[in-house]
N, C-alpha and C positions, 0 to 999 in steps of 0.2 A: 633716121627718123624711126623711133620705136625700135623694133627688132625684127619682127617677121617681115616687114616691108622695107627694111634698111638694106643698102647694098652689101653690108658686111655679111648678110645671111647667105650669100652665094658660097661662102667658105664653110667647110665642116671643121670646127675648131677642135683643138686638143683640150681646151677648157673655155667655157663661156662665162662671162662676167656681167652681172647686173649690179650696179653700184647703188642706185636709188631710183625711185619712181616719183614723177611729178607731172603736173598738168602742162601739156604742150602738144601742139599738132592735133587737137581734139577732133578736128574735122576728118582726120584719117584714122586716129587711134582709139577714139571713143570718148565719151563724156564723163566717165568715172575712173577712179584710180584702179579699180579692179579690171576694167576693160583695157586700160593702158598697160597694166601689168601683164595681161595675157599676151599682148603684142610684144612686149619686151621679152617674155619667155620664149618667143618664137625662135631664138637663137640657140636654144638648148638642143643637145643631141644625145641619143641613147649611148650609154656607156662612157660619156665624157662629162667630167665634173662641171657642175653648175655652181659657180662661186658667187655668193651673195654678199654685198658690201654694206648692208644696213641691218641694224637690229630690229627695225620696225617694217620690214618688207611685207607687203600684202600676202596673205596666206595662199592666194591663188598661184603665186610664183612657185612655192614649194610643192603645191599639189600637181602642177604641170610637170615639174622635174621628176617627181616620183612616178607619175603616170607613164612617162616615156622612158624611164630607167636611167635618168641622169643623176649620178651620185651628188648629193648635196654637200656643199662646203660653205657653212654659214658663219659670219662674224659673230663671235660670242659663243659658238658651239664647237665646230670642227677647227676653228682657228680663232686667235684672240691676240690682243696686244695690251701692254700696260706702260704707262709713263713712269720714268725713273729719273727725276730731276731733269737734267739737260739731255738725257738719252732716253731710249725706250726699248722695249723687249717684245719680240714677236715669238709666238708659240703656235705651231701648226701641226699637221699630220706627219710631216717628215722633218721639218726644220725647227730648231730652237735657237733663236738668234738674240742674245742679250747685247746691251751696250750699243745699239744702233744710233747713228746720228739723227738729229731732227731733220725732217724733210726740208729741202731748200724752198719748196713752195710755201707761201704764207697762208696761215689760217689753221685753226685748231682741227678742223675736219680732215686736214691732210694726213694726219696720223692714221685715221681709219682708211683713207684712200690708199695710203702706202701699204698698210697691212693687207688690203684686198689685192693689190698688185703683187705683193710677195706671195700671197696664197695661190694666185694663178701661176706664178713662176715656179712655185714648188711642185706643181704638177708636171713640169718638164724635166724635173731633176733626174729621172731614170734614164733619159736620153741625152740630156745636155747638162754638163756639170757647171753649176753656177756657184762659185765660192762666196763665202760670207763677205769677203772684202769687196767683191764686185757689187753686191747688194748695197753695202755701205757707200761705195763710191757713187752709185746711181742716185741714192737718196740725197747725198750732199751736193751733187752737181746738176740735178734735174732742173730744166727750164721749160716753161709752158707759157707761150705768149698769150696775153690778154686773159689769163685766169688769175685774177687778183695780182697782176704784174705790177710790182712797185718799182718805179724808176726814180732813183735818187737824183738830185739836181746835178747836172753836168757842169755847172759853174756856180760860184758863190752868189748869194742873194737871189736864188731862183726857187720856185716851189717844187714840191714833189709831185710826180704824176702817178696815177693808179689807173690801169686799164683792166676792164672786166667785161666779158661778153654776156653777163647775166641778162636774160631776156624773158624769163618767166618768173612767177611769184616765188617758187621754191629757191631758184638761184638768187633772186634779189634778197631773200631772207638771209641766205648765207653771206652774201656781200655785205649786208647791213651789220651782221655779227662781226665779220672781219674788220670792217671800218671801226666799230666800237672797240675792238680789241687792240687795234693799232693806234697807239697814243699819238696825239697831235696837239700842238699849242696854238694852231691857227684854225682857219675856216676850211670847210670842204666845199669846193665849187664843182658843180657837176655839168659835164657836157653829155647830153642824153639824146639818143636816137632810138626809137622803137618802131618796128615794122607794124603795119596796119592790122595784121592778123594776130598780133600778140595781145595779151591781157595787160595793156599799159596801165590802167587804173590800179590794179593790184600790185604791179611792179613798183609804181610810184609810192603807193601806200606803205610798202615795206621799207622804203628808203627816205621818206619825208623827214623823219626825225634825225637823219644823219647829214643832211645837205643844207647849206646856208644860202646858196644861190644856184639857179638853174640856167643853162643855155640849151634850149631845145633845138635840135638840128634836123634838117631834112634827110631822109633816107631814100635812096634811088630805087628804081625797078618797079615791077608790077605790084609788089607787096609793100612798096615804100609809103612813107607818110610825111607830110610837110611839117616843117618845124613849127609853123603857125598853128596847125591843127593840134600837134602834140602840146604846145605851150598852153593852148586854151584848156585842155584837159588837166594839165599839171596845175595851172592856176586855181582850178576848182578843188584841188587836193591839198595844197600847201600854203603856208603863210609867207614863205621866203620869196625874194624877188625872182621873177621868171623873164628871161629874154629869149629871142629867137635868132637863128642863123640859118642861112641857105644851105650850108654844107658843114661837114665835120671840121675841115681845116678852118673855116671861118669861126666856128664855135670855139675851137681850141685857141685861136688867136685872141678872141674876145676874152675868154677866161684867163688867159695868160696876162693880158693887159690889166685885168682887174685884180690879179693875184698879188699878195704880199709874199715875201720869202718864207714866212712861217706857214703859209697855206698849202693845201694839197688840191690838185685838180683831178677829179674822177671822171674818166671817159667810159661810158657803159651803155648797154642796151641792145647791142647787136654786133655780129661780126662785120656788118656793113658800116659800123662806126669805128670799132677798134682797129680795123685794118687801115683805113685812111688816116687815123690818128697816128699810128705807128709810122706810116710813110711821112707824115707831116713833121713829126718829131725828129725822125732820122735826117730829113732834108735840112733841118735847121740846126743839126748838131746837138740836139737836146737829149739824145739817147746815147749813153755810153756804149761802146762797141760790144761789151760783154752782155748787154741787155737783150740783144737780138740774136736768135739762133742762126747759125751760118748754113742755112739750107742750100744756098746757091754758091757757096765759097768754092774757089778754084782748088782742085786737089793739090795737096802738097807733094813735092818731089820726094822720092824715097832714095 
């Protein structure tokens, strides 16, 4: 949450990375982008590079880095990237890496994210040798559950699933762009659950032009919101059909029942929705084994 108040701030980093600034957790971080940016910059340390992953970063972030003596490493200044057909080129303060493979993660913004990650890795180069081949292997093999995770049908005549934890307007805007960039011949059916303390109207506003039907599901816990309450709000924002479900599995089952093979089912709005959806998909054999990271796999014998 933010930076200064986040658990990650107990660590003194070799390099600190701020990728972007958006509205979230305003009750703790502040009501303006500048206030939130100050909180994010709380992870910077004197003498340790501050890697900035956006070209439109609020100026206060750079001001704080300079004030505490954290060397700036900014996208478009101290490091950059360029697209070259099917590959791309990273240029930084130490590394010059041409002919890199496209990131395995889906979405145009993943190039900037990958360049930012490489810029941070570059700062470890003096103590940890990282060959270019290892960087390329990481780009080609990276998996990140529920970050525009596209799950191809596990069987014929089944829809595609897309999982994304987008839960604030900025993330929803990126999700909408990714949906538009990913071609489809069918409809987009959304299973949506958003916590009560999130800006649900603005999230829905970003996505209403991309979704053909909605299933609003209940999220549990102190910050949870009923599917009925969410559906009432969504109905005021969209012209598409809106249904309710008591749980994420129920919403997924209803969307699957309504889907045609050419459709795609988008599950989004919260970790509280994406996690149960992955469990539901896995239990029904709808997720190919390669789509799930093996966090709990039994160690292989050597």
